[in-house]
TIKOLKOL-635109 format. One record per residue (C-alpha): residue number from 0; residue in one letter; y, x, z. Coordinates in steps of 0.02 Angstrom, whole numbers, plus 50000, padded with zeros to 5 digits. Example, Ala and Ser with C-alpha at 12.3 -4.5 7.8 and 13.67 -1.06 7.14 Angstrom:
2
> 0 a 49775 50615 50390
> 1 s 49947 50684 50357
end
This chain:
188
> 0 m 57372 47906 57412
> 1 t 57256 48053 57441
> 2 g 57124 48128 57329
> 3 p 57123 48138 57140
> 4 g 57245 48031 57042
> 5 p 57202 47897 56914
> 6 v 57111 47938 56754
> 7 g 57089 47817 56610
> 8 a 56934 47710 56620
> 9 v 56818 47678 56475
> 10 g 56656 47587 56477
> 11 e 56528 47462 56428
> 12 s 56447 47318 56521
> 13 h 56486 47305 56706
> 14 e 56498 47184 56848
> 15 g 56599 47167 57007
> 16 t 56606 47057 57159
> 17 s 56679 46885 57162
> 18 r 56767 46810 57309
> 19 a 56826 46641 57243
> 20 g 56882 46578 57413
> 21 r 56737 46663 57502
> 22 s 56649 46831 57512
> 23 a 56501 46869 57402
> 24 r 56398 47023 57358
> 25 i 56346 47062 57181
> 26 g 56161 47079 57158
> 27 d 56106 46965 57299
> 28 h 56254 46842 57295
> 29 k 56241 46808 57483
> 30 d 56388 46722 57564
> 31 r 56459 46847 57689
> 32 v 56571 46735 57793
> 33 g 56472 46574 57802
> 34 r 56597 46462 57712
> 35 g 56541 46367 57559
> 36 g 56398 46415 57446
> 37 p 56354 46582 57371
> 38 g 56479 46674 57261
> 39 r 56450 46731 57084
> 40 g 56455 46912 57025
> 41 a 56555 46959 56872
> 42 g 56457 47014 56720
> 43 a 56459 47058 56538
> 44 s 56355 47136 56403
> 45 t 56401 47229 56247
> 46 g 56275 47252 56108
> 47 y 56339 47416 56039
> 48 d 56268 47528 56176
> 49 q 56079 47527 56188
> 50 d 55943 47629 56268
> 51 a 55804 47713 56167
> 52 n 55709 47547 56158
> 53 g 55858 47448 56090
> 54 n 55896 47364 56257
> 55 p 56081 47347 56301
> 56 l 56142 47468 56433
> 57 r 56199 47394 56597
> 58 g 56293 47478 56738
> 59 l 56431 47607 56740
> 60 n 56461 47768 56645
> 61 a 56453 47921 56759
> 62 t 56532 48093 56753
> 63 w 56456 48212 56883
> 64 y 56543 48366 56959
> 65 d 56467 48504 57065
> 66 n 56614 48500 57187
> 67 d 56689 48365 57298
> 68 r 56857 48361 57206
> 69 l 56812 48296 57031
> 70 a 56878 48464 56971
> 71 g 56833 48576 56825
> 72 a 56708 48542 56688
> 73 p 56583 48403 56723
> 74 k 56403 48460 56752
> 75 s 56321 48304 56680
> 76 y 56350 48129 56612
> 77 g 56255 47967 56631
> 78 l 56259 47794 56550
> 79 g 56204 47632 56630
> 80 v 56214 47697 56810
> 81 g 56182 47562 56941
> 82 g 56088 47399 56936
> 83 s 56070 47289 56784
> 84 d 56184 47165 56875
> 85 g 56321 47298 56883
> 86 s 56300 47338 57066
> 87 i 56299 47512 57137
> 88 n 56187 47539 57287
> 89 q 56138 47722 57301
> 90 t 56072 47813 57454
> 91 w 56042 47996 57418
> 92 a 56031 48042 57605
> 93 k 56015 48231 57606
> 94 g 55945 48239 57429
> 95 s 56015 48266 57256
> 96 p 56064 48117 57147
> 97 a 55927 48101 57015
> 98 a 56051 48025 56890
> 99 a 56148 48189 56892
> 100 g 55998 48286 56825
> 101 a 55872 48412 56890
> 102 g 55938 48549 57002
> 103 f 56101 48460 57044
> 104 t 56178 48505 57212
> 105 t 56139 48403 57369
> 106 d 56310 48428 57452
> 107 n 56488 48452 57390
> 108 f 56475 48345 57234
> 109 s 56577 48204 57159
> 110 v 56558 48071 57025
> 111 r 56677 47962 56925
> 112 l 56602 47794 56872
> 113 t 56694 47693 56740
> 114 g 56670 47532 56644
> 115 l 56725 47352 56621
> 116 v 56711 47201 56734
> 117 t 56707 47028 56652
> 118 a 56732 46871 56755
> 119 p 56596 46739 56738
> 120 q 56716 46605 56800
> 121 d 56897 46579 56849
> 122 g 56928 46645 57022
> 123 t 57000 46768 57144
> 124 y 56893 46925 57163
> 125 t 56886 47055 57301
> 126 f 56795 47220 57287
> 127 l 56710 47319 57428
> 128 t 56645 47496 57438
> 129 k 56523 47567 57564
> 130 s 56521 47756 57561
> 131 d 56470 47914 57652
> 132 d 56587 48010 57615
> 133 g 56744 47959 57518
> 134 a 56772 47826 57385
> 135 q 56918 47766 57280
> 136 l 56926 47612 57167
> 137 w 57048 47561 57031
> 138 v 57047 47397 56934
> 139 d 57153 47401 56775
> 140 d 57226 47566 56839
> 141 v 57289 47483 57000
> 142 p 57225 47573 57156
> 143 l 57132 47449 57267
> 144 i 57032 47563 57383
> 145 d 57079 47737 57443
> 146 d 56953 47797 57570
> 147 w 56940 47976 57507
> 148 g 56918 48072 57670
> 149 p 56751 48135 57733
> 150 h 56666 48011 57851
> 151 s 56501 47929 57894
> 152 a 56451 47768 57806
> 153 t 56604 47654 57803
> 154 e 56636 47485 57721
> 155 t 56810 47466 57645
> 156 a 56883 47309 57567
> 157 a 57010 47314 57426
> 158 n 57192 47306 57481
> 159 q 57222 47155 57366
> 160 t 57126 47025 57268
> 161 v 57113 47013 57078
> 162 t 57133 46843 56995
> 163 l 57035 46827 56832
> 164 k 57000 46692 56704
> 165 k 56824 46660 56641
> 166 g 56780 46792 56511
> 167 q 56927 46906 56555
> 168 s 56881 47091 56563
> 169 v 56967 47225 56667
> 170 k 56941 47413 56677
> 171 i 56856 47481 56831
> 172 r 56851 47660 56896
> 173 l 56754 47708 57053
> 174 q 56765 47887 57116
> 175 y 56650 47958 57250
> 176 r 56641 48122 57344
> 177 e 56501 48194 57450
> 178 v 56549 48333 57571
> 179 t 56397 48370 57680
> 180 v 56240 48295 57757
> 181 d 56205 48112 57710
> 182 a 56266 48035 57546
> 183 s 56277 47851 57496
> 184 l 56383 47737 57387
> 185 a 56387 47549 57360
> 186 l 56506 47440 57259
> 187 e 56504 47254 57296
end
């Protein structure tokens, strides 16, 4: 495996992608391979983390670094990063990620996103990343995606499926690195 090694995941309410016998995307739940009906995304909510208005946070916790190696002291932190359905679909292009704070670098940055995924139903789940540049994904500290090298936008499927029971939660850690030019990250 290349790139940074595993780090313990902590988190709140998060969702993943289900593939109970078929491919599905979280957020839009569209069937990707044309077999059967739409899939269901995983989801959860925890009431102990709330925004300033008392609404539960959704999404992943983020730790931002001003280098592409997840090295040194973090430059900023974020809570509830991603969609309320737990999806990540960010296109920063040649800009700076707003979630990292004002004045954050546009190139040579990295982020570690952590949280929990809770299955809405029994099933076999497969995760996908789409990234420009590198991405790595662990579920319960098991590496499922290692696509850490610099490259243009690339979709990568997990190297194995995860079988979950309804209501079962697992830790998730998604790491991303931006080297130069365009930047994007999606977790499905």
